[in-house]
N, C-alpha and C positions, 0 to 999 in steps of 0.2 A: 326436868326442867326447861321451859322454854328461854331461849335466849334473843332478844332483840337487838337490830343492830341500826345506830343512826349514825349520821355523819353531818358536821356541823366546821364553820372556818375557824374556831377556836373554842376553848372551854374556860367556863367561869370557875375560879377557884373557891371562891366566895361562896356561891351559891350551888356550887356542882350542879350546875348546868350547861347545856350545850351555846354557845353563843353564835348567832345567825345560823340556824340549820342548813344544811345543802342537801341536795338529791343523791344519791348514788352516780346518776350520769356525771354529777358536776364533781363528785368527789373524785373520779377516775380521770375527769380533764385537769383536775389541780395536780393531782398524782403524775400524771403525763407531763405537766409542766415544771414540776418540783415545788409546786407552790403548797403552803402548809394546810393541813386541815387535822379535825380530829375525827376519831371513832368512838364510839361510845356504846359499850355492850352493857345492857341491862336484863333483869330477870323478872319478869312479871308479877305484880304486888310486894316488888322491892323498891322502897324509895332510892337508895344509895346506889349508884354504879355498880357493876362487877368489876369493870375494869376501862380504862380509858388511853387509847394510844393516840400520840402527838407525830404526827409525820410531818417533815419539811425537809425533802430531797436535796434543795436547794443549798440548804445549811446543813448537810449530811448527817442528817439528826432523825431519830426515830426514839421516842420515849413510851414509856407505859409506867401507867399508873393502877394498881390495884386496891379494890376498897371490900371493907368488911360491912358488915349488915349496919354497923353505927354510923357507917359514912368516913372512917378513917380510913386513910391511906395504910396498906399495910406493906407495900411493896413498891419501890420505884426502881425505875431501870432508864440510864441512858446509854444508848446503842448511838456509833457512829459508823458514816459509810465509808469504807477505807478505799483505796485506790481502785480495788476491782468492784465494780457495781454489783455484784453477786454475794459481796462481803461486808459483814457487820461485826464491829467490835464492841463487845460489851463492856463500855467504858466505865460505868458507875452504875452500882445498885445498892440499896439500902432495904432493907427487911426490917419491920416492927413486928414485936410478939407481945401484942398488949396484952397485960396480965387479967385482965377484965374489963366488962363492958363499960365500967365508970370511967376508966384510964382515958384522959385526954388524947385527942392527936397529938403525936410527936411528944409528948410527956419525958421530961429528961430522965424520970427513972423508966423508961420502958426499954425492957431490953431489944438488943439490935444487934444487927450484922451488916456492915459494911464493906463492900469489894470496891476496889479501885484497880483497874487495868490500863496500860499504856500500848501503844503502837510497837513499842520496842520490845514487848515482853514482860515488862517488868510489872509488880504490880503490890496491894496490900490488902489484905482481908483483917478486919478489925470485928473483934466478938465483945461485945459490952453486954454481957450478962443481966447486971444490975442497971443498964442504963448509962446514961453520960454521967461521968465522975465517980461511977461505981466500980471502977477498974477495967482494964481492956486486955485482951489477949490479942497481939498480933501478929501475922504470918506474912511472908511474903512470899506469893505464889508466882511462878513463871509460867508464862503463855507462850507455847510456839505459833508461829506465823500460821500454820496450818488449823490450829484450835480456834482462832477467833471466830 
């Protein structure tokens, strides 16, 4: 599979297309200045992107959205830059496991796993095998500082 990489100032959630495409050089400049930009990964012949990365160093933020072939987000990851600029905390993530191609994005019945982690090491992992409102199993993970 050939993966194409593109850059833009932002991502349009409604149309699932980059807003204000930019060159690789401009993306590098924005990165160095801490300004927001997105990186879009696409496969030839596929309408939906493979993934979209949202970067804004000034906001201490990196996000990741993974899409399936139907254009639904299957994974959402929110990472936060910690005091050490070489370290990111996986602050929040949710993964959806759509039961079929007809299931709508974020359908309430869609099985999902959500993980929330905090800089002090506390956290919560919620597994909802029958979707929202269908019961949940919650665990409380602890994350050591060296695991961020």
